[in-house]
Every structure is written in structure tokens, then in C-alpha cells.
Chimera marker file (.cmm) of the C-alpha trace (Angstrom):
<marker_set name="trace">
<marker id="1" x="0.000" y="0.000" z="0.000" r="1" g="1" b="0" radius="0.5"/>
<marker id="2" x="2.833" y="2.398" z="0.828" r="1" g="1" b="0" radius="0.5"/>
<marker id="3" x="4.500" y="1.888" z="-2.543" r="1" g="1" b="0" radius="0.5"/>
<marker id="4" x="1.229" y="2.696" z="-4.314" r="1" g="1" b="0" radius="0.5"/>
<marker id="5" x="0.885" y="5.784" z="-2.163" r="1" g="1" b="0" radius="0.5"/>
<marker id="6" x="4.465" y="6.820" z="-2.978" r="1" g="1" b="0" radius="0.5"/>
<marker id="7" x="3.803" y="6.436" z="-6.705" r="1" g="1" b="0" radius="0.5"/>
<marker id="8" x="0.637" y="8.493" z="-6.375" r="1" g="1" b="0" radius="0.5"/>
<marker id="9" x="2.519" y="11.203" z="-4.493" r="1" g="1" b="0" radius="0.5"/>
<marker id="10" x="5.261" y="11.245" z="-7.150" r="1" g="1" b="0" radius="0.5"/>
<marker id="11" x="2.673" y="11.639" z="-9.903" r="1" g="1" b="0" radius="0.5"/>
<marker id="12" x="0.998" y="14.507" z="-8.057" r="1" g="1" b="0" radius="0.5"/>
<marker id="13" x="4.316" y="16.275" z="-7.487" r="1" g="1" b="0" radius="0.5"/>
<marker id="14" x="5.388" y="15.817" z="-11.112" r="1" g="1" b="0" radius="0.5"/>
<marker id="15" x="2.039" y="17.079" z="-12.370" r="1" g="1" b="0" radius="0.5"/>
<marker id="16" x="2.388" y="20.143" z="-10.160" r="1" g="1" b="0" radius="0.5"/>
<marker id="17" x="5.832" y="21.016" z="-11.523" r="1" g="1" b="0" radius="0.5"/>
<marker id="18" x="5.609" y="23.929" z="-13.963" r="1" g="1" b="0" radius="0.5"/>
<marker id="19" x="6.744" y="23.021" z="-17.447" r="1" g="1" b="0" radius="0.5"/>
<marker id="20" x="9.808" y="24.787" z="-18.759" r="1" g="1" b="0" radius="0.5"/>
<marker id="21" x="8.819" y="27.369" z="-21.360" r="1" g="1" b="0" radius="0.5"/>
<marker id="22" x="11.928" y="29.203" z="-22.550" r="1" g="1" b="0" radius="0.5"/>
<marker id="23" x="9.881" y="31.076" z="-25.163" r="1" g="1" b="0" radius="0.5"/>
<marker id="24" x="8.239" y="33.121" z="-22.413" r="1" g="1" b="0" radius="0.5"/>
<marker id="25" x="10.800" y="34.995" z="-20.337" r="1" g="1" b="0" radius="0.5"/>
<marker id="26" x="9.484" y="36.137" z="-16.973" r="1" g="1" b="0" radius="0.5"/>
<marker id="27" x="9.717" y="39.919" z="-17.067" r="1" g="1" b="0" radius="0.5"/>
<marker id="28" x="7.159" y="40.775" z="-14.400" r="1" g="1" b="0" radius="0.5"/>
<marker id="29" x="7.377" y="39.243" z="-10.932" r="1" g="1" b="0" radius="0.5"/>
<marker id="30" x="4.188" y="37.668" z="-9.658" r="1" g="1" b="0" radius="0.5"/>
<marker id="31" x="2.122" y="40.046" z="-7.554" r="1" g="1" b="0" radius="0.5"/>
<marker id="32" x="2.169" y="39.182" z="-3.849" r="1" g="1" b="0" radius="0.5"/>
<marker id="33" x="-0.860" y="37.181" z="-2.769" r="1" g="1" b="0" radius="0.5"/>
<marker id="34" x="-2.236" y="35.985" z="0.530" r="1" g="1" b="0" radius="0.5"/>
<marker id="35" x="-2.471" y="32.446" z="-0.829" r="1" g="1" b="0" radius="0.5"/>
<marker id="36" x="-0.121" y="29.684" z="0.232" r="1" g="1" b="0" radius="0.5"/>
<marker id="37" x="2.543" y="28.710" z="-2.312" r="1" g="1" b="0" radius="0.5"/>
<marker id="38" x="1.779" y="25.598" z="-4.362" r="1" g="1" b="0" radius="0.5"/>
<marker id="39" x="4.283" y="23.602" z="-2.304" r="1" g="1" b="0" radius="0.5"/>
<marker id="40" x="2.322" y="24.307" z="0.870" r="1" g="1" b="0" radius="0.5"/>
<marker id="41" x="-0.904" y="23.186" z="-0.777" r="1" g="1" b="0" radius="0.5"/>
<marker id="42" x="0.839" y="20.008" z="-1.907" r="1" g="1" b="0" radius="0.5"/>
<marker id="43" x="2.223" y="19.384" z="1.567" r="1" g="1" b="0" radius="0.5"/>
<marker id="44" x="-1.245" y="19.759" z="3.082" r="1" g="1" b="0" radius="0.5"/>
<marker id="45" x="-2.713" y="17.466" z="0.436" r="1" g="1" b="0" radius="0.5"/>
<marker id="46" x="-0.040" y="14.831" z="1.027" r="1" g="1" b="0" radius="0.5"/>
<marker id="47" x="-0.627" y="15.089" z="4.777" r="1" g="1" b="0" radius="0.5"/>
<marker id="48" x="-4.342" y="14.486" z="4.235" r="1" g="1" b="0" radius="0.5"/>
<marker id="49" x="-3.634" y="11.519" z="1.941" r="1" g="1" b="0" radius="0.5"/>
<marker id="50" x="-1.293" y="9.974" z="4.505" r="1" g="1" b="0" radius="0.5"/>
<marker id="51" x="-3.789" y="10.535" z="7.321" r="1" g="1" b="0" radius="0.5"/>
<marker id="52" x="-6.553" y="8.872" z="5.307" r="1" g="1" b="0" radius="0.5"/>
<marker id="53" x="-4.267" y="5.968" z="4.396" r="1" g="1" b="0" radius="0.5"/>
<marker id="54" x="-3.207" y="5.537" z="8.028" r="1" g="1" b="0" radius="0.5"/>
<marker id="55" x="-6.760" y="5.636" z="9.347" r="1" g="1" b="0" radius="0.5"/>
<marker id="56" x="-8.025" y="3.201" z="6.706" r="1" g="1" b="0" radius="0.5"/>
<marker id="57" x="-5.271" y="0.682" z="7.515" r="1" g="1" b="0" radius="0.5"/>
<marker id="58" x="-6.146" y="0.657" z="11.238" r="1" g="1" b="0" radius="0.5"/>
<marker id="59" x="-8.325" y="-2.277" z="12.269" r="1" g="1" b="0" radius="0.5"/>
<link id1="1" id2="2" r="1" g="1" b="0" radius="0.2"/>
<link id1="2" id2="3" r="1" g="1" b="0" radius="0.2"/>
<link id1="3" id2="4" r="1" g="1" b="0" radius="0.2"/>
<link id1="4" id2="5" r="1" g="1" b="0" radius="0.2"/>
<link id1="5" id2="6" r="1" g="1" b="0" radius="0.2"/>
<link id1="6" id2="7" r="1" g="1" b="0" radius="0.2"/>
<link id1="7" id2="8" r="1" g="1" b="0" radius="0.2"/>
<link id1="8" id2="9" r="1" g="1" b="0" radius="0.2"/>
<link id1="9" id2="10" r="1" g="1" b="0" radius="0.2"/>
<link id1="10" id2="11" r="1" g="1" b="0" radius="0.2"/>
<link id1="11" id2="12" r="1" g="1" b="0" radius="0.2"/>
<link id1="12" id2="13" r="1" g="1" b="0" radius="0.2"/>
<link id1="13" id2="14" r="1" g="1" b="0" radius="0.2"/>
<link id1="14" id2="15" r="1" g="1" b="0" radius="0.2"/>
<link id1="15" id2="16" r="1" g="1" b="0" radius="0.2"/>
<link id1="16" id2="17" r="1" g="1" b="0" radius="0.2"/>
<link id1="17" id2="18" r="1" g="1" b="0" radius="0.2"/>
<link id1="18" id2="19" r="1" g="1" b="0" radius="0.2"/>
<link id1="19" id2="20" r="1" g="1" b="0" radius="0.2"/>
<link id1="20" id2="21" r="1" g="1" b="0" radius="0.2"/>
<link id1="21" id2="22" r="1" g="1" b="0" radius="0.2"/>
<link id1="22" id2="23" r="1" g="1" b="0" radius="0.2"/>
<link id1="23" id2="24" r="1" g="1" b="0" radius="0.2"/>
<link id1="24" id2="25" r="1" g="1" b="0" radius="0.2"/>
<link id1="25" id2="26" r="1" g="1" b="0" radius="0.2"/>
<link id1="26" id2="27" r="1" g="1" b="0" radius="0.2"/>
<link id1="27" id2="28" r="1" g="1" b="0" radius="0.2"/>
<link id1="28" id2="29" r="1" g="1" b="0" radius="0.2"/>
<link id1="29" id2="30" r="1" g="1" b="0" radius="0.2"/>
<link id1="30" id2="31" r="1" g="1" b="0" radius="0.2"/>
<link id1="31" id2="32" r="1" g="1" b="0" radius="0.2"/>
<link id1="32" id2="33" r="1" g="1" b="0" radius="0.2"/>
<link id1="33" id2="34" r="1" g="1" b="0" radius="0.2"/>
<link id1="34" id2="35" r="1" g="1" b="0" radius="0.2"/>
<link id1="35" id2="36" r="1" g="1" b="0" radius="0.2"/>
<link id1="36" id2="37" r="1" g="1" b="0" radius="0.2"/>
<link id1="37" id2="38" r="1" g="1" b="0" radius="0.2"/>
<link id1="38" id2="39" r="1" g="1" b="0" radius="0.2"/>
<link id1="39" id2="40" r="1" g="1" b="0" radius="0.2"/>
<link id1="40" id2="41" r="1" g="1" b="0" radius="0.2"/>
<link id1="41" id2="42" r="1" g="1" b="0" radius="0.2"/>
<link id1="42" id2="43" r="1" g="1" b="0" radius="0.2"/>
<link id1="43" id2="44" r="1" g="1" b="0" radius="0.2"/>
<link id1="44" id2="45" r="1" g="1" b="0" radius="0.2"/>
<link id1="45" id2="46" r="1" g="1" b="0" radius="0.2"/>
<link id1="46" id2="47" r="1" g="1" b="0" radius="0.2"/>
<link id1="47" id2="48" r="1" g="1" b="0" radius="0.2"/>
<link id1="48" id2="49" r="1" g="1" b="0" radius="0.2"/>
<link id1="49" id2="50" r="1" g="1" b="0" radius="0.2"/>
<link id1="50" id2="51" r="1" g="1" b="0" radius="0.2"/>
<link id1="51" id2="52" r="1" g="1" b="0" radius="0.2"/>
<link id1="52" id2="53" r="1" g="1" b="0" radius="0.2"/>
<link id1="53" id2="54" r="1" g="1" b="0" radius="0.2"/>
<link id1="54" id2="55" r="1" g="1" b="0" radius="0.2"/>
<link id1="55" id2="56" r="1" g="1" b="0" radius="0.2"/>
<link id1="56" id2="57" r="1" g="1" b="0" radius="0.2"/>
<link id1="57" id2="58" r="1" g="1" b="0" radius="0.2"/>
<link id1="58" id2="59" r="1" g="1" b="0" radius="0.2"/>
</marker_set>
């Protein structure tokens, strides 16, 4: 079960990685937002997935 979970996590992380687009140089910095960075959202999502997996494996 853990290996399946690890594969799922890897797929999510890879899907979240921005694709390299050299044709579009970043001239303007992103405006500051109150939102969490994508990494934080991913961390929270992974935490939830692990919690669900742990609770479902308990007898």
C-alpha cells in the first residue's frame, strides 16, 4: 500500500511542476498574494492523503 501511495505522491508532485517554457521569459514578478505557495498546498494534500491511508489501515 505504501508503494502505491508513494507512486501516487510522485505523480501529483510531477504534475504540479511547472513546465519549462523558454519562449516566455518572466519579465514581471508575480504580484504578492495571501495564498499559500503551491508547495504548501501540496504538503497539506499529502498530509491528508497519509492521514486517510493511516486511518483506513487501522483495524
